[in-house]
PyMOL commands that place a pseudoatom at each C-alpha (Angstrom):
pseudoatom trace, name=CA, resn=MET, resi=1, chain=A, elem=C, hetatm=0, pos=[98.969, 73.301, 108.348]
pseudoatom trace, name=CA, resn=ASN, resi=2, chain=A, elem=C, hetatm=0, pos=[97.267, 71.063, 105.826]
pseudoatom trace, name=CA, resn=LYS, resi=3, chain=A, elem=C, hetatm=0, pos=[96.971, 71.804, 102.099]
pseudoatom trace, name=CA, resn=ARG, resi=4, chain=A, elem=C, hetatm=0, pos=[93.464, 73.279, 102.319]
pseudoatom trace, name=CA, resn=GLU, resi=5, chain=A, elem=C, hetatm=0, pos=[94.473, 75.590, 105.188]
pseudoatom trace, name=CA, resn=ALA, resi=6, chain=A, elem=C, hetatm=0, pos=[97.489, 76.781, 103.164]
pseudoatom trace, name=CA, resn=LEU, resi=7, chain=A, elem=C, hetatm=0, pos=[95.242, 77.539, 100.189]
pseudoatom trace, name=CA, resn=ILE, resi=8, chain=A, elem=C, hetatm=0, pos=[92.794, 79.444, 102.370]
pseudoatom trace, name=CA, resn=VAL, resi=9, chain=A, elem=C, hetatm=0, pos=[95.667, 81.600, 103.670]
pseudoatom trace, name=CA, resn=LYS, resi=10, chain=A, elem=C, hetatm=0, pos=[96.702, 82.215, 100.038]
pseudoatom trace, name=CA, resn=TYR, resi=11, chain=A, elem=C, hetatm=0, pos=[93.138, 83.196, 99.086]
pseudoatom trace, name=CA, resn=ALA, resi=12, chain=A, elem=C, hetatm=0, pos=[92.956, 85.640, 102.056]
pseudoatom trace, name=CA, resn=ALA, resi=13, chain=A, elem=C, hetatm=0, pos=[96.224, 87.201, 100.947]
pseudoatom trace, name=CA, resn=ASP, resi=14, chain=A, elem=C, hetatm=0, pos=[94.876, 87.497, 97.395]
pseudoatom trace, name=CA, resn=LEU, resi=15, chain=A, elem=C, hetatm=0, pos=[91.750, 89.272, 98.680]
pseudoatom trace, name=CA, resn=LYS, resi=16, chain=A, elem=C, hetatm=0, pos=[93.930, 91.712, 100.648]
pseudoatom trace, name=CA, resn=GLU, resi=17, chain=A, elem=C, hetatm=0, pos=[96.468, 92.382, 97.863]
pseudoatom trace, name=CA, resn=LYS, resi=18, chain=A, elem=C, hetatm=0, pos=[94.129, 92.591, 94.857]
pseudoatom trace, name=CA, resn=CYS, resi=19, chain=A, elem=C, hetatm=0, pos=[90.861, 93.784, 96.358]
pseudoatom trace, name=CA, resn=GLY, resi=20, chain=A, elem=C, hetatm=0, pos=[91.936, 95.556, 99.565]
pseudoatom trace, name=CA, resn=ILE, resi=21, chain=A, elem=C, hetatm=0, pos=[89.600, 93.330, 101.574]
pseudoatom trace, name=CA, resn=ASP, resi=22, chain=A, elem=C, hetatm=0, pos=[90.247, 91.727, 104.960]
pseudoatom trace, name=CA, resn=ALA, resi=23, chain=A, elem=C, hetatm=0, pos=[88.587, 88.366, 104.540]
pseudoatom trace, name=CA, resn=ASP, resi=24, chain=A, elem=C, hetatm=0, pos=[86.002, 86.941, 106.905]
pseudoatom trace, name=CA, resn=MET, resi=25, chain=A, elem=C, hetatm=0, pos=[88.068, 83.803, 107.459]
pseudoatom trace, name=CA, resn=GLU, resi=26, chain=A, elem=C, hetatm=0, pos=[85.099, 81.749, 108.661]
pseudoatom trace, name=CA, resn=LEU, resi=27, chain=A, elem=C, hetatm=0, pos=[83.155, 82.465, 105.459]
pseudoatom trace, name=CA, resn=LEU, resi=28, chain=A, elem=C, hetatm=0, pos=[86.235, 82.049, 103.254]
pseudoatom trace, name=CA, resn=THR, resi=29, chain=A, elem=C, hetatm=0, pos=[86.884, 78.641, 104.816]
pseudoatom trace, name=CA, resn=LYS, resi=30, chain=A, elem=C, hetatm=0, pos=[83.271, 77.589, 104.219]
pseudoatom trace, name=CA, resn=VAL, resi=31, chain=A, elem=C, hetatm=0, pos=[83.397, 78.724, 100.599]
pseudoatom trace, name=CA, resn=ALA, resi=32, chain=A, elem=C, hetatm=0, pos=[86.660, 76.787, 100.098]
pseudoatom trace, name=CA, resn=ILE, resi=33, chain=A, elem=C, hetatm=0, pos=[85.166, 73.653, 101.622]
pseudoatom trace, name=CA, resn=GLY, resi=34, chain=A, elem=C, hetatm=0, pos=[82.100, 74.113, 99.407]
pseudoatom trace, name=CA, resn=CYS, resi=35, chain=A, elem=C, hetatm=0, pos=[84.289, 74.099, 96.293]
pseudoatom trace, name=CA, resn=GLY, resi=36, chain=A, elem=C, hetatm=0, pos=[85.502, 70.624, 97.232]
pseudoatom trace, name=CA, resn=PRO, resi=37, chain=A, elem=C, hetatm=0, pos=[88.388, 69.043, 95.357]
pseudoatom trace, name=CA, resn=ALA, resi=38, chain=A, elem=C, hetatm=0, pos=[88.269, 71.722, 92.616]
pseudoatom trace, name=CA, resn=ILE, resi=39, chain=A, elem=C, hetatm=0, pos=[90.589, 73.889, 94.671]
pseudoatom trace, name=CA, resn=TYR, resi=40, chain=A, elem=C, hetatm=0, pos=[93.416, 71.382, 94.292]
pseudoatom trace, name=CA, resn=ASN, resi=41, chain=A, elem=C, hetatm=0, pos=[93.338, 71.278, 90.493]
pseudoatom trace, name=CA, resn=ALA, resi=42, chain=A, elem=C, hetatm=0, pos=[95.229, 74.028, 88.636]
pseudoatom trace, name=CA, resn=ASP, resi=43, chain=A, elem=C, hetatm=0, pos=[92.549, 74.440, 85.938]
pseudoatom trace, name=CA, resn=SER, resi=44, chain=A, elem=C, hetatm=0, pos=[89.383, 74.170, 88.050]
pseudoatom trace, name=CA, resn=SER, resi=45, chain=A, elem=C, hetatm=0, pos=[90.757, 76.300, 90.919]
pseudoatom trace, name=CA, resn=THR, resi=46, chain=A, elem=C, hetatm=0, pos=[90.616, 79.420, 88.738]
pseudoatom trace, name=CA, resn=VAL, resi=47, chain=A, elem=C, hetatm=0, pos=[87.925, 81.266, 86.837]
pseudoatom trace, name=CA, resn=SER, resi=48, chain=A, elem=C, hetatm=0, pos=[88.568, 82.731, 83.391]
pseudoatom trace, name=CA, resn=SER, resi=49, chain=A, elem=C, hetatm=0, pos=[86.651, 85.993, 83.201]
pseudoatom trace, name=CA, resn=SER, resi=50, chain=A, elem=C, hetatm=0, pos=[87.148, 86.148, 79.445]
pseudoatom trace, name=CA, resn=ASP, resi=51, chain=A, elem=C, hetatm=0, pos=[85.551, 82.717, 78.858]
pseudoatom trace, name=CA, resn=GLU, resi=52, chain=A, elem=C, hetatm=0, pos=[81.806, 83.194, 78.407]
pseudoatom trace, name=CA, resn=SER, resi=53, chain=A, elem=C, hetatm=0, pos=[81.055, 79.520, 79.054]
pseudoatom trace, name=CA, resn=GLU, resi=54, chain=A, elem=C, hetatm=0, pos=[83.002, 79.700, 82.340]
pseudoatom trace, name=CA, resn=ILE, resi=55, chain=A, elem=C, hetatm=0, pos=[81.037, 82.805, 83.437]
pseudoatom trace, name=CA, resn=ALA, resi=56, chain=A, elem=C, hetatm=0, pos=[77.811, 80.991, 82.501]
pseudoatom trace, name=CA, resn=ARG, resi=57, chain=A, elem=C, hetatm=0, pos=[78.853, 78.018, 84.706]
pseudoatom trace, name=CA, resn=VAL, resi=58, chain=A, elem=C, hetatm=0, pos=[79.572, 80.372, 87.634]
pseudoatom trace, name=CA, resn=LYS, resi=59, chain=A, elem=C, hetatm=0, pos=[76.149, 81.929, 87.177]
pseudoatom trace, name=CA, resn=THR, resi=60, chain=A, elem=C, hetatm=0, pos=[74.274, 78.610, 86.865]
pseudoatom trace, name=CA, resn=ASN, resi=61, chain=A, elem=C, hetatm=0, pos=[76.163, 76.359, 89.211]
pseudoatom trace, name=CA, resn=PHE, resi=62, chain=A, elem=C, hetatm=0, pos=[77.049, 78.798, 91.917]
pseudoatom trace, name=CA, resn=LEU, resi=63, chain=A, elem=C, hetatm=0, pos=[74.679, 81.765, 91.939]
pseudoatom trace, name=CA, resn=ILE, resi=64, chain=A, elem=C, hetatm=0, pos=[71.504, 79.893, 90.950]
pseudoatom trace, name=CA, resn=LYS, resi=65, chain=A, elem=C, hetatm=0, pos=[72.053, 76.369, 92.245]
pseudoatom trace, name=CA, resn=LYS, resi=66, chain=A, elem=C, hetatm=0, pos=[74.227, 76.981, 95.304]
pseudoatom trace, name=CA, resn=LEU, resi=67, chain=A, elem=C, hetatm=0, pos=[73.084, 80.376, 96.486]
pseudoatom trace, name=CA, resn=GLY, resi=68, chain=A, elem=C, hetatm=0, pos=[69.499, 79.926, 95.246]
pseudoatom trace, name=CA, resn=LEU, resi=69, chain=A, elem=C, hetatm=0, pos=[69.318, 83.248, 93.443]
pseudoatom trace, name=CA, resn=VAL, resi=70, chain=A, elem=C, hetatm=0, pos=[66.759, 83.861, 90.694]
pseudoatom trace, name=CA, resn=ASP, resi=71, chain=A, elem=C, hetatm=0, pos=[68.185, 84.191, 87.191]
pseudoatom trace, name=CA, resn=GLY, resi=72, chain=A, elem=C, hetatm=0, pos=[68.235, 87.685, 85.764]
pseudoatom trace, name=CA, resn=SER, resi=73, chain=A, elem=C, hetatm=0, pos=[70.438, 90.450, 84.456]
pseudoatom trace, name=CA, resn=HIS, resi=74, chain=A, elem=C, hetatm=0, pos=[71.351, 91.392, 88.060]
pseudoatom trace, name=CA, resn=LEU, resi=75, chain=A, elem=C, hetatm=0, pos=[73.394, 88.183, 88.263]
pseudoatom trace, name=CA, resn=ASP, resi=76, chain=A, elem=C, hetatm=0, pos=[75.428, 89.115, 85.157]
pseudoatom trace, name=CA, resn=GLU, resi=77, chain=A, elem=C, hetatm=0, pos=[75.915, 92.601, 86.580]
pseudoatom trace, name=CA, resn=GLY, resi=78, chain=A, elem=C, hetatm=0, pos=[77.083, 91.148, 89.864]
pseudoatom trace, name=CA, resn=ILE, resi=79, chain=A, elem=C, hetatm=0, pos=[79.564, 88.850, 88.164]
pseudoatom trace, name=CA, resn=ALA, resi=80, chain=A, elem=C, hetatm=0, pos=[80.872, 91.741, 86.072]
pseudoatom trace, name=CA, resn=LYS, resi=81, chain=A, elem=C, hetatm=0, pos=[81.273, 93.916, 89.179]
pseudoatom trace, name=CA, resn=VAL, resi=82, chain=A, elem=C, hetatm=0, pos=[83.158, 91.187, 91.045]
pseudoatom trace, name=CA, resn=MET, resi=83, chain=A, elem=C, hetatm=0, pos=[85.453, 90.504, 88.053]
pseudoatom trace, name=CA, resn=GLU, resi=84, chain=A, elem=C, hetatm=0, pos=[86.204, 94.238, 87.830]
pseudoatom trace, name=CA, resn=GLN, resi=85, chain=A, elem=C, hetatm=0, pos=[86.818, 94.405, 91.590]
pseudoatom trace, name=CA, resn=TYR, resi=86, chain=A, elem=C, hetatm=0, pos=[89.196, 91.419, 91.376]
pseudoatom trace, name=CA, resn=GLY, resi=87, chain=A, elem=C, hetatm=0, pos=[91.020, 93.049, 88.449]
pseudoatom trace, name=CA, resn=ALA, resi=88, chain=A, elem=C, hetatm=0, pos=[90.410, 92.484, 84.768]
pseudoatom trace, name=CA, resn=SER, resi=89, chain=A, elem=C, hetatm=0, pos=[94.135, 92.206, 84.101]
pseudoatom trace, name=CA, resn=ASN, resi=90, chain=A, elem=C, hetatm=0, pos=[94.593, 89.706, 86.913]
pseudoatom trace, name=CA, resn=ARG, resi=91, chain=A, elem=C, hetatm=0, pos=[95.146, 86.366, 85.123]
pseudoatom trace, name=CA, resn=ASN, resi=92, chain=A, elem=C, hetatm=0, pos=[94.732, 84.130, 88.180]
pseudoatom trace, name=CA, resn=LYS, resi=93, chain=A, elem=C, hetatm=0, pos=[91.248, 84.627, 89.561]
pseudoatom trace, name=CA, resn=TYR, resi=94, chain=A, elem=C, hetatm=0, pos=[90.855, 81.959, 92.189]
pseudoatom trace, name=CA, resn=ARG, resi=95, chain=A, elem=C, hetatm=0, pos=[87.427, 80.297, 92.182]
pseudoatom trace, name=CA, resn=VAL, resi=96, chain=A, elem=C, hetatm=0, pos=[87.171, 80.500, 95.947]
pseudoatom trace, name=CA, resn=VAL, resi=97, chain=A, elem=C, hetatm=0, pos=[87.906, 84.232, 95.910]
pseudoatom trace, name=CA, resn=VAL, resi=98, chain=A, elem=C, hetatm=0, pos=[85.380, 84.843, 93.110]
pseudoatom trace, name=CA, resn=TYR, resi=99, chain=A, elem=C, hetatm=0, pos=[82.752, 82.847, 94.965]
pseudoatom trace, name=CA, resn=TYR, resi=100, chain=A, elem=C, hetatm=0, pos=[83.538, 84.630, 98.243]
pseudoatom trace, name=CA, resn=LEU, resi=101, chain=A, elem=C, hetatm=0, pos=[83.165, 88.039, 96.537]
pseudoatom trace, name=CA, resn=LEU, resi=102, chain=A, elem=C, hetatm=0, pos=[79.918, 86.970, 94.905]
pseudoatom trace, name=CA, resn=THR, resi=103, chain=A, elem=C, hetatm=0, pos=[78.571, 85.694, 98.196]
pseudoatom trace, name=CA, resn=LYS, resi=104, chain=A, elem=C, hetatm=0, pos=[79.392, 89.014, 99.831]
pseudoatom trace, name=CA, resn=HIS, resi=105, chain=A, elem=C, hetatm=0, pos=[78.054, 91.041, 96.855]
pseudoatom trace, name=CA, resn=PHE, resi=106, chain=A, elem=C, hetatm=0, pos=[74.667, 89.320, 96.933]
pseudoatom trace, name=CA, resn=ASP, resi=107, chain=A, elem=C, hetatm=0, pos=[74.653, 89.213, 100.783]
pseudoatom trace, name=CA, resn=MET, resi=108, chain=A, elem=C, hetatm=0, pos=[74.186, 85.440, 100.803]
pseudoatom trace, name=CA, resn=ALA, resi=109, chain=A, elem=C, hetatm=0, pos=[76.631, 84.423, 103.557]
pseudoatom trace, name=CA, resn=SER, resi=110, chain=A, elem=C, hetatm=0, pos=[73.649, 82.855, 105.346]
pseudoatom trace, name=CA, resn=VAL, resi=111, chain=A, elem=C, hetatm=0, pos=[73.729, 79.993, 102.791]
pseudoatom trace, name=CA, resn=TYR, resi=112, chain=A, elem=C, hetatm=0, pos=[76.955, 78.840, 104.405]
for i in range(1, 112): cmd.bond("trace and resi %d" % i, "trace and resi %d" % (i + 1))
show_as sticks, trace
zoom trace
């Protein structure tokens, strides 16, 4: 098992433990690949839900640029819902898991 595969298994376990979700492994793998080398860096592999600039980057770079969604308050509401689902007290919110949950929330798996 290579490093990426090991991380994907860790993300699937995180989804199960913290969100009670059995991951669609094909989609989770595609999301992880889409994140590129960011998943290997301790800082960039996580999302800080308390950092407004980080949330703005998720909205702009992922929801608008990657998924092609139109900007609006529904994007902020979706991010807030996903962060709540993942657990506000959960310090380690993996970027791949957040992106996976957002992709599912906005029903945009077809982008991958």
